[in-house]
C-alpha positions in Angstrom: 0.0 0.0 0.0 1.4 3.4 -1.0 1.4 6.4 1.3 -0.6 8.3 -1.2 -3.2 5.5 -1.2 -3.5 5.7 2.6 -4.0 9.5 2.4 -6.6 9.1 -0.3 -8.4 6.6 1.8 -8.5 9.0 4.7 -9.8 11.7 2.4 -12.5 9.3 1.2 -13.5 8.6 4.8 -13.7 12.3 5.7 -15.7 13.0 2.6 -18.2 10.2 3.5 -18.6 11.5 7.0 -19.1 15.0 5.6 -21.9 13.7 3.4 -23.4 12.0 6.5 -23.2 15.3 8.4 -24.9 17.1 5.5 -27.8 14.6 5.7 -28.0 15.1 9.4 -28.0 18.9 9.0 -30.8 18.7 6.5 -32.9 16.4 8.7 -32.5 18.7 11.8 -33.3 21.8 9.7 -36.5 20.2 8.4 -37.6 18.5 11.6 -40.6 20.8 11.6 -41.3 20.7 7.9 -44.7 19.2 7.1 -44.4 15.8 5.2 -40.6 15.9 5.2 -38.8 12.5 4.9 -35.5 12.1 6.6 -32.4 11.3 4.6 -29.5 9.0 5.7 -26.0 8.3 4.3 -25.4 4.6 3.5 -21.8 3.5 3.0 -20.3 0.8 0.8 -16.7 -0.3 0.4 -14.5 0.7 -2.6 -12.0 -2.2 -3.0 -8.9 -1.8 -5.1 -7.3 -5.0 -6.5 -4.1 -6.1 -4.7 -1.1 -8.0 -6.1 1.8 -10.0 -4.6 0.9 -9.6 -1.0 0.6 -5.8 -1.3 -2.6 -4.2 -0.1 -4.0 -1.4 -2.1 -6.3 0.7 0.0 -9.6 1.7 -1.6 -12.1 3.8 0.3 -15.8 4.3 0.8 -18.6 5.4 -1.4 -21.8 7.2 -0.1 -25.4 6.7 -1.2 -28.1 9.0 0.2 -31.4 7.4 0.8 -34.7 9.0 2.0 -37.1 7.2 4.3 -40.1 8.2 2.1 -42.2 5.1 3.0 -41.9 5.9 6.7 -45.0 7.8 7.9 -44.7 10.7 10.3 -47.1 11.3 13.1 -50.4 13.1 12.2 -50.9 16.5 13.8 -54.5 17.7 13.8 -55.4 21.3 12.9 -58.5 23.4 12.6 -58.3 23.9 8.9 -60.4 21.7 6.6 -57.9 22.2 3.7 -55.0 20.8 5.7 -54.7 17.2 4.4 -52.7 14.2 5.3 -52.4 10.7 3.9 -52.9 8.0 6.6 -51.1 5.0 4.9 -49.5 4.7 1.5 -49.9 7.2 -1.3 -49.0 10.7 -2.3 -50.9 13.8 -3.3 -50.5 14.9 -6.9 -49.5 18.6 -7.2 -48.2 20.8 -10.0 -46.0 23.8 -10.1 -46.8 27.1 -11.9 -45.7 25.7 -15.3 -47.9 22.6 -15.0 -45.3 19.9 -14.2 -46.8 17.2 -11.9 -45.1 16.0 -8.7 -45.8 13.8 -5.8 -45.9 15.1 -2.2 -47.0 14.3 1.4 -47.0 18.0 2.3 -50.7 18.8 2.6 -50.7 22.2 4.2 -53.0 23.6 1.5 -54.7 27.1 1.6 -56.7 28.9 -1.1 -54.8 31.5 -3.2 -56.2 34.6 -4.8 -57.9 32.5 -7.5 -59.3 29.9 -5.1 -56.7 27.2 -5.9 -55.5 25.1 -3.1 -51.7 25.7 -2.8 -49.3 24.3 -0.2 -46.5 26.1 1.6 -44.0 25.4 -1.3 -46.4 26.9 -3.9 -47.6 23.6 -5.5 -51.2 23.3 -6.5 -53.3 20.4 -5.5 -54.6 18.3 -8.4 -57.9 16.3 -8.5 -60.6 15.0 -10.8 -63.6 17.3 -11.4 -67.3 16.2 -11.1 -68.2 18.7 -13.8 -68.6 15.9 -16.3 -70.0 13.2 -14.0 -68.5 10.8 -11.5 -64.7 10.8 -12.2 -62.6 7.8 -12.8 -58.8 7.7 -12.2 -56.3 7.5 -15.1 -54.3 4.6 -13.7 -51.1 5.1 -15.6 -50.8 8.9 -16.1 -51.8 12.4 -14.9 -54.2 13.1 -17.7 -57.6 14.3 -16.6 -56.3 16.0 -13.4 -57.1 19.7 -12.9 -56.1 22.1 -10.2 -58.6 22.2 -7.3 -60.2 25.7 -7.5 -62.9 26.7 -5.1 -64.4 30.2 -5.6 -67.4 31.6 -3.7 -67.7 34.7 -5.8 -70.4 33.3 -8.2 -73.8 32.0 -7.2 -74.8 28.6 -8.4 -78.1 26.7 -8.7 -78.4 23.0 -9.5 -81.6 21.5 -10.8 -82.9 18.3 -9.1 -82.3 15.1 -11.1 -82.2 12.3 -8.5 -84.1 11.5 -5.3 -85.0 8.7 -3.0 -88.0 8.0 -0.8 -87.9 5.4 2.0 -90.8 4.4 4.2 -93.6 2.0 4.8 -97.1 1.7 3.2 -99.8 0.2 5.5 -100.4 -3.5 4.6 -104.0 -3.2 5.9 -105.0 -0.5 3.5 -108.0 -0.9 1.2 -108.7 0.7 -2.2 -110.7 4.0 -1.8 -114.1 4.2 -3.2 -113.5 7.3 -5.3 -111.3 8.0 -8.4 -107.6 7.5 -8.3 -105.3 10.5 -8.0 -103.9 9.8 -11.5 -107.4 10.8 -12.9 -106.9 14.3 -11.4 -110.6 14.3 -10.6 -112.2 16.5 -8.0 -113.5 13.3 -6.4 -110.1 11.6 -6.3 -109.2 9.8 -3.1 -105.9 8.4 -1.8 -104.4 6.3 1.0 -101.3 8.4 2.0 -99.6 11.6 1.0 -96.2 13.2 1.4 -94.5 16.2 -0.1 -90.9 16.8 -1.4 -88.9 19.9 -2.2 -87.2 19.9 -5.6 -85.4 22.6 -7.6 -85.9 23.9 -11.1 -83.2 25.0 -13.5 -83.0 28.5 -11.9 -82.9 27.1 -8.4 -86.5 27.9 -7.5 -88.1 25.6 -5.0 -90.8 23.4 -6.3 -93.1 21.6 -3.8 -94.1 18.2 -5.2 -97.1 16.4 -3.7 -96.7 12.6 -3.8 -99.8 10.4 -3.4 -99.7 6.7 -2.5 -103.0 4.9 -3.2 -103.8 1.3 -2.6 -105.4 -0.4 -5.6 -105.6 -4.0 -4.4 -103.7 -6.6 -2.4 -100.0 -5.6 -2.7 -100.6 -3.1 -5.4 -100.2 0.7 -5.2 -100.4 3.7 -7.4 -97.9 6.6 -7.0 -98.7 10.0 -8.5 -96.8 13.3 -8.3 -98.3 16.7 -8.7 -97.1 20.3 -8.6 -98.4 21.7 -5.4 -98.6 25.3 -6.8 -101.2 24.0 -9.3 -103.6 22.6 -6.7 -107.1 23.8 -6.3 -107.2 26.0 -3.2 -108.7 24.2 -0.2 -109.3 20.9 -2.0 -106.0 19.9 -3.8 -107.8 18.1 -6.6 -107.9 18.8 -9.4 -104.4 20.1 -10.2 -104.0 22.4 -13.2 -102.2 20.6 -15.9 -102.6 17.2 -14.3 -100.1 14.9 -12.7 -96.3 15.2 -13.3 -96.0 11.4 -13.4 -97.5 8.1 -12.2 -96.2 4.6 -11.5 -97.7 1.3 -10.3 -95.9 -0.6 -7.5 -96.3 -4.3 -6.6 -95.3 -5.7 -3.2 -94.9 -9.3 -2.1 -97.8 -9.8 0.4 -95.7 -12.4 2.3 -92.4 -10.4 2.8 -93.7 -6.9 2.3 -90.9 -6.1 -0.1 -91.2 -4.4 -3.4 -91.3 -6.7 -6.4 -91.8 -6.3 -10.1 -89.9 -4.2 -12.6 -91.1 -0.8 -11.4 -89.1 0.5 -8.5 -89.3 4.3 -9.0 -91.1 7.3 -10.3 -89.8 9.5 -13.1 -91.2 12.9 -13.8 -90.1 16.4 -15.0 -89.8 19.1 -12.4 -91.7 22.2 -13.7 -89.2 24.5 -15.4 -86.6 21.9 -14.4 -85.0 18.6 -15.4 -86.2 15.0 -15.3 -86.1 13.7 -11.8 -85.8 10.0 -11.0 -87.4 9.2 -7.6 -86.0 5.9 -6.3 -88.7 4.0 -4.4 -86.9 0.7 -4.1 -86.7 0.8 -0.3 -90.4 1.1 0.3 -92.1 -1.7 2.2 -95.6 -2.8 2.8 -95.9 -4.0 6.5 -98.5 -4.1 9.2 -98.1 -0.6 10.5 -99.2 2.8 9.5 -97.8 5.1 6.8 -94.2 6.1 7.8 -91.6 8.2 6.1 -88.1 7.2 7.3 -86.0 9.1 4.8 -86.5 11.4 1.8 -83.8 13.0 -0.3 -83.7 15.1 -3.5 -80.5 16.6 -4.9 -80.1 20.1 -6.3 -79.8 23.4 -4.6 -81.2 26.9 -4.6 -79.0 29.9 -5.7 -76.4 30.2 -3.1 -72.7 30.8 -2.6 -70.3 28.3 -1.0 -70.4 28.6 2.7 -67.6 26.1 3.5 -66.1 22.9 2.1 -65.9 19.4 3.5 -63.4 16.7 2.5 -64.2 13.0 3.1 -61.7 10.2 3.7 -62.4 9.0 0.2 -61.0 12.4 -1.1 -64.3 13.9 -2.3 -64.4 17.6 -1.9 -67.9 18.8 -1.1 -69.2 22.4 -1.2 -71.7 23.2 1.4 -73.9 26.2 0.5 -75.6 28.7 2.7 -78.9 26.8 2.6 -77.2 23.7 4.0 -77.2 21.7 0.7 -74.0 20.0 -0.5 -72.5 19.3 -3.9 -69.5 17.2 -4.9 -66.9 19.3 -6.7 -63.7 17.3 -6.9 -62.3 13.9 -6.0 -58.6 13.9 -4.8 -56.6 10.9 -6.1 -53.6 9.3 -4.5 -50.5 8.3 -6.4 -48.1 5.5 -5.5 -45.0 3.7 -6.9 -43.6 0.2 -6.3 -40.6 1.5 -4.4 -41.3 4.9 -2.8 -37.9 5.1 -1.1 -36.3 5.2 -4.5 -38.2 8.3 -5.6 -36.1 11.3 -6.5 -36.5 14.2 -4.0 -36.9 17.7 -5.5 -36.9 21.2 -4.0 -40.2 22.0 -2.2 -40.6 18.7 -0.5 -41.9 17.0 -3.7 -40.8 13.8 -5.5 -40.6 12.5 -9.0 -40.4 8.9 -10.3 -37.0 7.5 -11.1 -35.8 4.4 -12.9 -35.6 2.5 -9.6 -38.9 3.6 -8.1 -41.1 2.2 -10.8 -43.9 3.9 -12.7 -46.5 6.1 -11.0 -49.9 4.5 -10.4 -52.9 6.6 -9.6 -56.1 5.5 -7.8 -58.5 6.7 -5.1 -58.1 6.6 -1.3 -58.9 3.3 0.4 -58.5 1.4 -2.9 -55.9 -1.4 -2.8 -53.0 -0.5 -0.7 -53.6 3.2 -0.8 -54.4 4.9 2.5 -57.1 7.3 3.5 -57.2 11.1 3.3 -57.5 12.9 6.6 -58.9 16.4 6.5 -57.9 18.8 9.2 -54.5 17.1 9.8 -50.9 17.4 8.7 -48.2 14.7 8.6 -45.2 15.7 10.7 -41.6 15.1 9.6 -40.4 11.6 10.4 -37.1 13.0 11.8 -36.1 11.8 15.3 -33.9 14.6 16.8 -32.3 12.3 19.3 -31.3 9.9 16.6 -29.9 12.7 14.4 -27.8 14.1 17.3 -26.4 10.6 17.9 -25.5 10.3 14.3 -23.9 13.7 14.4 -21.6 12.7 17.3 -20.7 9.4 15.5 -20.0 11.2 12.3 -17.8 13.7 14.1 -15.7 10.9 15.8 -15.4 9.1 12.5 -14.3 12.2 10.7 -11.7 12.9 13.4 -10.3 9.3 13.1 -10.1 9.6 9.3 -8.3 12.9 9.6 -5.8 11.2 11.9 -5.1 8.6 9.2 -4.5 11.4 6.7 -2.2 13.3 9.2 -0.2 10.1 9.9 0.3 9.5 6.2 1.4 13.1 5.8 3.9 12.6 8.7 5.3 9.4 7.1 5.6 11.3 3.8 7.7 13.9 5.5 10.0 11.2 6.9 10.4 9.7 3.5 11.2 13.0 1.8 13.8 13.8 4.6 15.6 10.5 4.3 18.2 12.0 1.9 19.1 14.7 4.4 
């Protein structure tokens, strides 16, 4: 082994420990950074081939690895837009130029345009409900748009779907008068309820729904616009019924049978509304309404937002109604620890990490999305200080090797004197 080789090995060791200290310094500096993943220096030997009993010193090489797959502790906050992933997965964000990245830093706040932006300036990406229920693009970022929530414009959504759950009395008998579908002044019915729907401009439309027994296990359902009723008598309604349907129940089980399980009609000045009646029963008790829902909302501004564990962002309006706006996906790779870290606490795929796969929360191995929480850094200060002391001692030892080689070189140079 040459003296120069020994000195180079000492320099290699000092450089390795300097890299280790650099990683420790970064970890300590980012110990309070949301979603930060600690880095560590891993060493491997660099062996030089030896000949004839002579040993050629090599050195040490350094590889920096990030503990990206290690989750930090969740810290709960009072902001709905603070998001954390509980389990595997990353939020998809983009920078100002539209380049997509992965991150666990979910400290999002609305900017001047209503876009949700985290502390590093990256915009949260999601799928919009504007064109219906979204589906994830499994192998790419296509279809994702920045989440933008603005309360400046008023919106109104017409009713298109509804559900009615309850019980019709099994002991009912057909009335002696005309059925409600005839819209006759002498029409009779068994039970009645009313629903609130919305037209295209967000106006409330009260819909009277009549349930009339027509025989053993058979019922007629008819819907009418309450504003068209004859004052004091209801029937007849101007313009007739909005829609009718005939239901058939199993007289043994009381459950709805047959092909008709709903009522479809057009809301006045609105859209076609499908009222689901599949959960109706015919049992030995009185008429009971257990649940009734109709979508749509009156003209209103967004009062606040809600985010579910499945990543769906709901807008809650001033009248209490809600509407799904976006669905936040989660991205994952086969080897998260081999992702390439970029400035701003974001990551991009590398050759060793595998391709990015996108899905929704709670699907497969993907975790859930927690609203009102942030993921803390996974840095352990005590461990980092221990590593700092160990790196300092190792650096000193390697410097002694270099210093010894330098002293021996001085002896060799001075042999001629």
